[in-house]
C-alpha positions in Angstrom: 21.0 119.6 34.8 21.2 123.1 33.3 17.4 123.4 33.4 17.4 122.5 37.1 20.0 125.2 37.8 18.0 127.7 35.7 14.8 127.1 37.7 16.7 127.3 41.0 18.4 130.5 40.0 15.3 132.2 38.7 13.4 131.5 41.9 16.3 132.9 43.9 16.3 136.0 41.6 12.6 136.6 42.1 13.0 136.2 45.9 15.9 138.7 45.8 13.7 141.3 44.0 10.9 140.7 46.5 13.3 141.3 49.4 14.8 144.4 47.8 11.4 145.9 47.3 10.3 145.1 50.8 13.5 146.7 52.3 13.0 149.8 50.1 9.3 150.2 51.1 10.3 149.8 54.8 12.4 152.9 54.5 9.7 155.2 53.1 8.6 157.4 55.9 4.7 157.2 55.6 1.7 156.2 53.5 1.6 159.6 51.9 5.1 159.2 50.6 4.2 155.7 49.2 1.5 157.4 47.2 3.6 160.4 46.1 4.3 161.2 42.5 7.4 163.1 41.6 5.5 164.7 38.7 2.1 164.2 37.0 3.6 161.7 34.5 5.4 159.5 37.0 4.2 156.6 39.1 4.1 156.4 42.9 5.5 153.4 44.7 1.9 152.3 45.3 1.1 152.3 41.6 4.4 150.5 40.7 3.6 147.8 43.2 -0.1 147.6 42.0 1.2 147.2 38.4 3.7 144.5 39.3 1.0 142.6 41.2 -1.4 142.8 38.2 1.3 141.8 35.8 2.6 138.8 37.7 -0.8 137.6 38.8 -1.9 137.7 35.1 1.2 136.1 33.7 1.6 133.3 36.2 -1.9 132.2 37.2 -2.5 129.0 35.2 0.9 129.7 33.6 1.2 126.7 31.4 -2.5 126.4 30.5 -3.9 129.9 29.8 -2.9 133.1 28.0 -0.7 135.3 30.3 -2.9 138.3 29.6 -6.0 137.3 31.6 -9.4 138.6 30.5 -10.0 140.1 34.0 -6.8 142.2 34.0 -7.3 145.9 33.5 -3.8 147.1 32.9 -4.8 150.7 32.6 -6.4 150.7 36.1 -3.1 149.4 37.6 -1.7 152.8 37.0 -4.4 154.5 39.0 -4.6 154.8 42.8 -7.6 157.0 43.6 -7.9 155.7 47.1 -4.2 156.1 48.1 -3.6 152.6 49.5 -1.8 152.2 52.8 1.4 150.4 53.5 -0.3 147.2 54.5 -2.2 147.0 51.2 0.9 147.8 49.2 3.0 145.2 51.0 0.1 142.6 50.5 0.1 143.3 46.7 3.9 142.9 46.6 3.8 139.6 48.6 0.9 138.2 46.6 2.7 139.0 43.3 5.7 137.1 44.3 3.7 134.2 45.8 2.1 133.7 42.4 5.2 133.8 40.3 7.4 131.8 42.7 4.6 129.2 43.2 4.2 128.8 39.4 7.9 128.4 38.8 8.4 126.0 41.7 5.7 123.8 40.1 7.7 123.6 36.8 9.8 120.7 35.9 12.9 121.1 33.7 11.0 119.6 30.8 8.4 122.4 31.1 11.0 124.9 29.9 10.7 123.5 26.4 6.9 124.1 26.4 5.1 127.0 24.8 3.0 129.6 26.6 1.1 132.6 25.2 1.0 136.2 26.2 -1.6 138.3 24.3 -1.9 135.4 21.8 1.9 135.5 21.0 3.8 132.3 21.5 6.8 132.2 23.8 9.0 129.3 25.1 8.5 129.0 28.8 12.1 130.2 29.4 11.5 133.2 27.2 8.3 134.1 29.1 10.1 133.8 32.4 13.1 135.9 31.3 10.7 138.5 29.9 8.9 138.7 33.2 12.0 138.8 35.4 13.5 141.7 33.4 10.1 143.5 33.7 10.1 142.9 37.4 13.7 144.1 37.8 12.9 147.3 35.9 10.0 148.2 38.2 11.9 147.1 41.3 14.6 149.5 40.3 12.1 152.3 39.9 10.6 151.4 43.4 14.1 151.5 45.0 15.0 154.8 43.4 11.8 156.4 44.5 12.1 155.0 48.0 15.6 156.3 48.3 14.5 159.8 47.1 11.5 159.8 49.6 13.6 158.5 52.5 16.2 161.2 51.8 18.8 161.5 54.5 17.4 158.5 56.4 18.2 156.0 53.6 20.3 153.0 54.4 21.9 151.5 51.4 20.5 148.1 50.2 23.9 147.3 48.6 27.4 148.5 48.9 27.2 152.2 49.9 28.9 154.8 47.8 32.6 155.1 48.5 32.8 151.8 50.3 33.6 149.4 47.5 37.3 149.0 48.4 36.4 148.2 52.0 33.7 145.7 50.9 36.2 144.0 48.5 38.6 143.6 51.5 35.8 142.1 53.6 35.1 139.6 50.9 38.7 138.5 50.8 39.3 138.3 54.6 35.8 137.1 55.7 34.6 135.3 52.6 31.3 137.2 52.6 29.2 138.1 49.6 26.6 140.7 49.1 
C-alpha cells in the first residue's frame, strides 16, 4: 500500500515541477531572454532545460535494465547552447524530459521499488534513484523559476502565494477549502 502511494505521489510531484517550469517559461518575455546568462559562469533557462532533458532522458530510458548514465549522453554539451534555441525547442525539451520520467515511473509496480538500478556503475535502490532524481529536478526547476522571475521583472505573476498575501490565503483556505 505504501509503495502504491509513493508511486502516485512521485508522479504528481514530477507533474507539478513540469507545470511550474512551463508557467515560469511562459512569463519570460522573448527567446533572447530564455538564452540570457546573468554572468559568464551562470546558466540560461535554455541551458538548464537542456540539462534537465539530458539528465532525465539518460536516467529513465530503459530505467530498470540499463545504467542511468547512457553512453550517448554528453553532459558537458548540455551546458552549451551555441545556437540559442527558441522557445518552442526549449518547451519541447522540457516536455520530452518529463514524458520520459513519468512514463518510466508509471510503468513501475510497487515491487519494482525494491529492485536495484545503476547510475555510473553505482548501485541504487529504485526508490533512492527516483528520490535522487526528483531532488535534482527540483533544484534546477527552482533555478529556472528564479531566472524567469528576474527576466520577467515587473511583469511577473506569482506561481505560488504572492509576498504579503499569506494571511489572506490562509483565510481563503479556511472559508473556501482551497489549497495551493
